[in-house]
Legacy VTK file of the C-alpha trace (Angstrom):
# vtk DataFile Version 3.0
C-alpha trace
ASCII
DATASET POLYDATA
POINTS 422 float
1.844 -78.026 -8.675
4.641 -80.259 -9.944
7.639 -79.965 -12.259
5.910 -81.559 -15.228
2.920 -79.205 -15.065
5.187 -76.182 -14.751
7.236 -77.318 -17.705
4.139 -77.504 -19.898
3.158 -73.994 -18.806
6.682 -72.759 -19.586
6.608 -74.201 -23.094
3.277 -72.478 -23.760
4.140 -69.148 -22.177
7.810 -68.475 -22.991
9.840 -68.573 -26.225
12.212 -71.405 -27.019
15.075 -68.912 -27.368
15.195 -68.679 -23.576
16.905 -72.026 -23.158
16.310 -73.821 -19.864
18.645 -76.595 -18.726
16.810 -78.159 -15.793
13.425 -79.880 -15.834
12.754 -78.993 -12.195
11.592 -75.693 -10.716
13.070 -73.964 -7.683
10.903 -73.534 -4.605
13.476 -72.334 -2.079
17.224 -72.214 -1.550
19.762 -71.765 1.211
23.550 -71.556 0.923
24.496 -74.412 -1.472
21.141 -76.216 -1.456
18.126 -75.915 -3.744
14.715 -77.487 -3.188
12.309 -77.892 -6.079
8.516 -77.617 -6.011
8.233 -81.346 -5.303
10.538 -81.151 -2.302
13.586 -82.709 -3.959
16.953 -81.484 -2.667
19.809 -80.511 -4.999
23.422 -79.563 -4.240
24.028 -76.421 -6.274
27.374 -76.470 -8.119
26.102 -73.844 -10.587
25.363 -70.959 -8.197
23.339 -69.058 -10.759
26.358 -69.171 -13.137
28.905 -67.879 -10.617
26.546 -65.291 -9.114
26.343 -66.836 -5.660
29.919 -67.071 -4.381
28.405 -66.141 -1.016
25.636 -68.727 -1.360
21.859 -68.485 -1.571
20.284 -66.006 0.859
23.340 -65.315 2.990
21.930 -63.829 6.238
24.158 -60.750 6.026
23.037 -59.998 2.473
19.371 -60.649 3.193
19.506 -58.326 6.211
21.194 -55.573 4.189
18.532 -55.702 1.471
15.713 -55.766 4.045
17.173 -52.716 5.783
17.407 -50.822 2.487
13.803 -51.779 1.660
12.716 -49.851 4.715
14.467 -46.713 3.441
13.909 -46.476 -0.345
14.081 -48.806 -3.335
14.797 -46.434 -6.231
15.530 -42.830 -7.062
17.684 -43.253 -10.202
21.180 -42.373 -9.021
21.660 -39.827 -11.836
18.588 -37.926 -10.600
18.853 -38.211 -6.810
22.130 -39.779 -5.630
22.715 -41.696 -2.394
25.675 -42.280 -0.129
25.728 -46.073 -0.437
26.602 -45.845 -4.146
29.483 -43.486 -3.390
30.829 -45.570 -0.516
30.632 -48.772 -2.574
32.599 -47.059 -5.341
35.177 -46.031 -2.730
35.492 -49.630 -1.545
35.917 -50.970 -5.085
38.432 -48.222 -5.890
40.508 -49.240 -2.885
40.800 -52.890 -3.923
40.647 -52.918 -7.733
44.039 -53.894 -9.190
44.568 -50.843 -11.419
47.481 -48.416 -11.438
47.040 -45.106 -9.604
43.793 -43.362 -8.640
40.698 -45.389 -9.509
37.046 -44.569 -10.170
34.005 -46.859 -10.445
30.605 -46.595 -12.129
27.747 -49.027 -11.490
25.334 -50.619 -13.944
22.969 -53.606 -13.912
24.237 -56.573 -15.960
27.599 -57.944 -17.007
26.915 -57.192 -20.660
26.029 -53.621 -19.705
29.346 -53.286 -17.879
31.256 -54.510 -20.941
29.296 -52.160 -23.221
30.207 -49.238 -21.000
33.851 -50.308 -20.853
33.840 -50.096 -24.655
32.292 -46.621 -24.515
34.865 -45.476 -21.971
37.781 -46.935 -23.941
36.666 -45.312 -27.181
36.064 -41.979 -25.491
39.490 -42.077 -23.813
41.476 -43.081 -26.907
39.456 -41.623 -29.778
39.878 -44.990 -31.539
37.220 -47.433 -32.818
38.925 -50.849 -32.785
38.422 -53.657 -30.271
40.275 -56.942 -30.003
39.002 -59.925 -28.031
39.769 -63.639 -28.131
38.384 -66.814 -29.616
36.386 -68.708 -27.003
35.679 -65.581 -24.976
32.208 -64.646 -23.765
31.240 -61.044 -23.048
27.431 -60.912 -23.220
24.291 -61.151 -25.332
23.754 -57.549 -26.490
24.825 -56.729 -30.038
28.187 -55.220 -29.111
28.973 -57.952 -26.613
27.866 -60.648 -29.068
30.348 -59.166 -31.532
33.033 -59.343 -28.833
32.143 -62.935 -27.932
34.298 -65.564 -29.612
31.800 -68.420 -29.532
29.107 -68.782 -32.200
26.658 -71.375 -30.859
24.260 -70.636 -29.316
24.923 -66.940 -28.768
25.328 -65.524 -32.287
23.275 -67.807 -34.525
20.763 -65.872 -36.608
21.416 -62.480 -35.002
23.908 -60.817 -37.358
25.199 -58.542 -38.692
27.140 -57.374 -35.682
28.898 -54.060 -34.950
32.155 -53.601 -36.823
35.738 -52.847 -35.767
35.815 -56.004 -33.613
38.560 -58.578 -34.179
39.424 -61.899 -32.539
42.874 -63.210 -31.689
43.884 -66.611 -30.324
43.780 -67.280 -26.579
46.543 -69.492 -25.139
45.376 -73.051 -24.529
48.046 -75.669 -23.920
45.517 -78.515 -24.108
44.648 -77.462 -27.657
48.171 -76.621 -28.783
47.973 -72.817 -28.625
51.027 -71.327 -26.931
51.542 -67.810 -25.617
53.760 -67.144 -28.623
50.985 -68.357 -30.943
48.478 -66.052 -29.277
50.767 -63.034 -29.474
51.600 -63.825 -33.119
47.868 -63.795 -33.890
47.630 -60.286 -32.459
50.537 -59.036 -34.545
48.927 -60.678 -37.575
45.721 -58.708 -36.925
47.758 -55.506 -36.975
49.028 -56.494 -40.421
45.833 -57.831 -41.972
42.784 -56.300 -40.269
43.406 -53.131 -38.241
46.364 -50.888 -37.548
47.532 -50.905 -33.925
47.003 -47.146 -33.662
43.301 -47.656 -34.417
42.707 -50.109 -31.555
41.025 -48.667 -28.469
41.186 -51.750 -26.259
42.148 -55.388 -25.947
39.553 -57.169 -23.810
40.301 -60.483 -22.153
38.923 -62.772 -19.481
41.753 -63.736 -17.082
40.042 -67.130 -17.046
37.726 -67.745 -19.967
34.288 -68.715 -18.707
32.092 -70.064 -21.501
35.268 -70.845 -23.430
36.163 -73.659 -21.040
37.846 -72.147 -17.960
41.059 -71.556 -19.875
43.506 -69.797 -17.544
45.604 -66.948 -18.947
49.314 -67.689 -18.374
51.152 -64.853 -16.568
53.521 -64.608 -19.532
50.512 -63.820 -21.734
49.127 -60.992 -19.613
52.640 -59.562 -19.267
53.075 -59.608 -23.048
49.627 -58.044 -23.535
50.471 -55.242 -21.121
53.714 -54.516 -22.978
51.912 -54.563 -26.340
49.204 -52.209 -25.092
51.762 -49.809 -23.627
53.718 -49.828 -26.878
50.705 -48.861 -28.998
48.604 -46.777 -26.604
45.935 -49.486 -26.332
43.882 -49.957 -23.171
43.898 -53.365 -21.504
40.443 -54.353 -20.226
39.976 -57.311 -17.878
36.496 -58.824 -18.071
36.112 -60.188 -14.530
32.353 -60.696 -14.647
32.753 -64.409 -13.895
36.190 -64.455 -12.250
35.604 -61.721 -9.676
34.846 -61.672 -5.965
36.966 -64.477 -4.503
36.190 -67.184 -7.069
39.845 -67.637 -8.102
41.340 -67.279 -4.623
41.775 -63.523 -4.979
39.148 -60.796 -4.993
39.980 -60.322 -8.690
41.730 -62.852 -10.913
44.115 -60.176 -12.232
45.694 -60.147 -8.774
47.380 -63.401 -9.794
49.356 -61.427 -12.374
52.174 -58.889 -12.093
50.450 -56.516 -14.531
47.427 -54.299 -14.046
44.611 -53.607 -16.493
43.365 -50.121 -17.292
39.699 -51.077 -16.861
37.938 -53.969 -15.097
34.359 -55.103 -15.649
32.520 -56.946 -12.896
29.037 -58.286 -12.136
27.684 -61.723 -11.102
28.886 -62.265 -7.498
29.335 -58.536 -6.860
25.902 -58.360 -5.219
25.145 -61.934 -4.139
22.177 -62.502 -6.428
20.995 -58.914 -6.855
21.437 -57.334 -10.326
24.506 -55.091 -10.173
27.557 -54.608 -12.367
30.417 -52.163 -12.490
33.317 -50.761 -14.452
36.369 -49.694 -12.472
39.492 -48.164 -13.911
42.165 -45.526 -13.952
40.554 -42.235 -12.973
41.665 -40.263 -16.025
40.259 -42.952 -18.334
36.984 -43.272 -16.436
36.537 -39.501 -16.682
36.778 -39.499 -20.498
33.008 -39.694 -21.243
31.140 -36.401 -20.852
28.524 -35.996 -18.074
25.445 -37.972 -19.049
27.443 -40.360 -21.226
27.261 -43.117 -18.639
24.364 -44.350 -16.533
21.009 -46.107 -16.761
17.627 -46.004 -15.073
18.380 -48.922 -12.754
22.174 -48.531 -12.729
23.456 -48.855 -9.171
20.062 -49.790 -7.736
20.117 -49.108 -3.957
18.934 -52.615 -3.004
21.712 -54.187 -5.075
24.271 -51.709 -3.744
23.304 -52.629 -0.169
23.760 -56.306 -1.049
27.201 -55.583 -2.547
28.383 -53.896 0.642
27.365 -57.038 2.532
29.106 -59.275 -0.028
32.413 -57.467 0.505
31.987 -57.812 4.261
31.285 -61.549 3.985
34.261 -62.180 1.692
36.564 -60.533 4.233
35.049 -61.875 7.446
34.612 -65.464 6.216
37.978 -65.483 4.388
36.399 -66.651 1.153
39.553 -66.139 -0.920
41.361 -68.638 1.278
38.278 -70.847 1.215
38.273 -70.791 -2.588
41.843 -72.094 -2.676
41.084 -74.839 -0.170
37.943 -76.080 -1.906
39.549 -75.840 -5.329
42.544 -77.906 -4.218
40.240 -80.585 -2.824
38.248 -80.730 -6.068
41.384 -80.878 -8.239
42.685 -83.754 -6.086
39.396 -85.602 -6.575
39.482 -85.071 -10.350
43.135 -86.120 -10.529
42.318 -89.368 -8.730
39.335 -89.939 -11.021
41.572 -89.462 -14.061
43.396 -92.699 -13.214
40.204 -94.657 -13.863
38.493 -92.357 -16.380
40.269 -92.227 -19.754
37.767 -89.623 -20.972
39.394 -86.943 -18.790
41.670 -85.018 -21.147
42.531 -82.013 -19.001
41.928 -80.474 -15.580
42.170 -76.692 -15.234
41.914 -74.636 -12.088
42.569 -71.275 -10.508
41.276 -71.269 -6.948
37.687 -72.490 -7.142
37.342 -71.804 -10.846
37.777 -75.454 -11.788
36.944 -77.410 -14.944
37.461 -80.877 -16.372
37.581 -81.503 -20.130
36.210 -84.770 -21.547
37.227 -86.338 -24.856
36.125 -89.565 -26.491
38.599 -92.179 -25.190
38.844 -93.883 -28.602
39.033 -90.966 -31.018
40.476 -88.336 -28.692
37.930 -85.857 -30.066
35.958 -83.481 -27.797
32.864 -85.246 -26.455
29.904 -83.037 -25.537
27.831 -86.222 -25.356
29.893 -87.538 -22.444
29.548 -84.206 -20.658
25.770 -84.264 -21.058
25.751 -87.835 -19.768
27.636 -86.765 -16.637
25.395 -83.727 -16.104
22.244 -85.837 -16.470
23.432 -88.525 -14.065
24.565 -85.866 -11.584
21.127 -84.218 -11.608
19.515 -87.603 -11.032
21.740 -88.021 -7.974
21.038 -84.528 -6.651
24.042 -82.563 -7.947
23.679 -79.615 -10.332
26.608 -79.083 -12.723
27.201 -76.855 -15.767
28.979 -77.374 -19.071
31.084 -74.940 -21.108
33.808 -74.890 -23.774
33.625 -74.042 -27.458
32.940 -77.739 -28.149
30.656 -78.176 -25.122
32.973 -80.844 -23.714
33.968 -79.151 -20.456
32.314 -79.440 -17.038
32.741 -76.361 -14.857
32.310 -76.183 -11.112
30.821 -73.035 -9.570
29.725 -74.059 -6.075
29.162 -71.340 -3.452
32.367 -70.719 -1.535
30.292 -70.895 1.639
29.289 -74.540 1.054
29.602 -76.678 4.226
32.477 -79.161 4.197
30.241 -82.216 4.623
28.024 -81.201 1.723
31.042 -80.478 -0.474
32.469 -83.918 0.275
29.128 -85.514 -0.506
29.043 -83.753 -3.870
32.572 -84.914 -4.697
31.581 -88.483 -3.836
28.719 -88.238 -6.338
31.058 -86.797 -8.961
33.699 -89.491 -8.433
31.105 -92.238 -8.665
29.751 -90.908 -11.963
33.185 -90.370 -13.534
34.173 -93.938 -12.635
31.279 -95.201 -14.752
31.999 -93.386 -18.019
LINES 1 423
422 0 1 2 3 4 5 6 7 8 9 10 11 12 13 14 15 16 17 18 19 20 21 22 23 24 25 26 27 28 29 30 31 32 33 34 35 36 37 38 39 40 41 42 43 44 45 46 47 48 49 50 51 52 53 54 55 56 57 58 59 60 61 62 63 64 65 66 67 68 69 70 71 72 73 74 75 76 77 78 79 80 81 82 83 84 85 86 87 88 89 90 91 92 93 94 95 96 97 98 99 100 101 102 103 104 105 106 107 108 109 110 111 112 113 114 115 116 117 118 119 120 121 122 123 124 125 126 127 128 129 130 131 132 133 134 135 136 137 138 139 140 141 142 143 144 145 146 147 148 149 150 151 152 153 154 155 156 157 158 159 160 161 162 163 164 165 166 167 168 169 170 171 172 173 174 175 176 177 178 179 180 181 182 183 184 185 186 187 188 189 190 191 192 193 194 195 196 197 198 199 200 201 202 203 204 205 206 207 208 209 210 211 212 213 214 215 216 217 218 219 220 221 222 223 224 225 226 227 228 229 230 231 232 233 234 235 236 237 238 239 240 241 242 243 244 245 246 247 248 249 250 251 252 253 254 255 256 257 258 259 260 261 262 263 264 265 266 267 268 269 270 271 272 273 274 275 276 277 278 279 280 281 282 283 284 285 286 287 288 289 290 291 292 293 294 295 296 297 298 299 300 301 302 303 304 305 306 307 308 309 310 311 312 313 314 315 316 317 318 319 320 321 322 323 324 325 326 327 328 329 330 331 332 333 334 335 336 337 338 339 340 341 342 343 344 345 346 347 348 349 350 351 352 353 354 355 356 357 358 359 360 361 362 363 364 365 366 367 368 369 370 371 372 373 374 375 376 377 378 379 380 381 382 383 384 385 386 387 388 389 390 391 392 393 394 395 396 397 398 399 400 401 402 403 404 405 406 407 408 409 410 411 412 413 414 415 416 417 418 419 420 421
């Protein structure tokens, strides 16, 4: 069995709509290393798209799942509940940056968490409207596609989408969008598209993921909080990608002086097991009637056990501090590379949520071709990277926070070498 044979089988057996980036197939993985079926070793700077902040097969997480396997694998929490779900909710409630008493419900995917946040917000306010931001990504279901502010490849050919969804501008200094511009776009929506008293929630990513790792300025979140309070709108932080130590805090909203009403989370919550959650102010979370929230696999006991272990690892291994240290090292490397790489247009970072934007050195236009060139050369040298950005011209770095120092340095050497050649 080799990669080429498996690729031919994939093309015959699976639809083209399930896009696959790599031409190699995973055989095993540990911490920040992948091995393919031919025995090739790869340094993983993708981490399952920010799912593996605690690395592949962390021993604490593996042991927790194995222990739960010996007890039971499924009851459907809404039919027969279990203590681990309740205690995980208690732990999230204690650390989620929301005002006052907090409650948490568990689901399976990030999109499912966002869908349920919408349900909760509409139930709590009695309003239909939702505002999100250009460049944002919130999922692949119909509601979350409507919320997503990026057309290709997520929305092509799938419309029409649910209504009462509107997009404002997200601040982006590199592209000339100020906080004042973003706030003006919101006020313009209130004049041209939907009255403020019909908006249930404003949903934002504290750092846009697919949009290019654009970091929300504190002045922006402060202005959003004031706007929401003025009009009775709920502020929802989509922390599916930013959560669980990635930005140097457990949640990215901890970098801000304001608190959201609801937070969605998934990805690194359970270290590779499918689990998501919505946490928020207790009175808002209680708005849906009994039976209004849930799902057959929501809060699966194996995933819940993994999530308990993830929280333990983040605390015991000081992964928030680790995220800051690794992120600073990477930013320093990119800053040095910028002196010899005119294609680097911008470097953005919050903790270990780091990205570099590449433009054509002659035209100054976004260059997805250069990004794909870097990604291809990196894979050839044993380093797995991901792209993002509405123009596809941003490289994002999502290494496990548990990566050994020597391996991290080796990866940065590969990156520096490639950037010096473009």
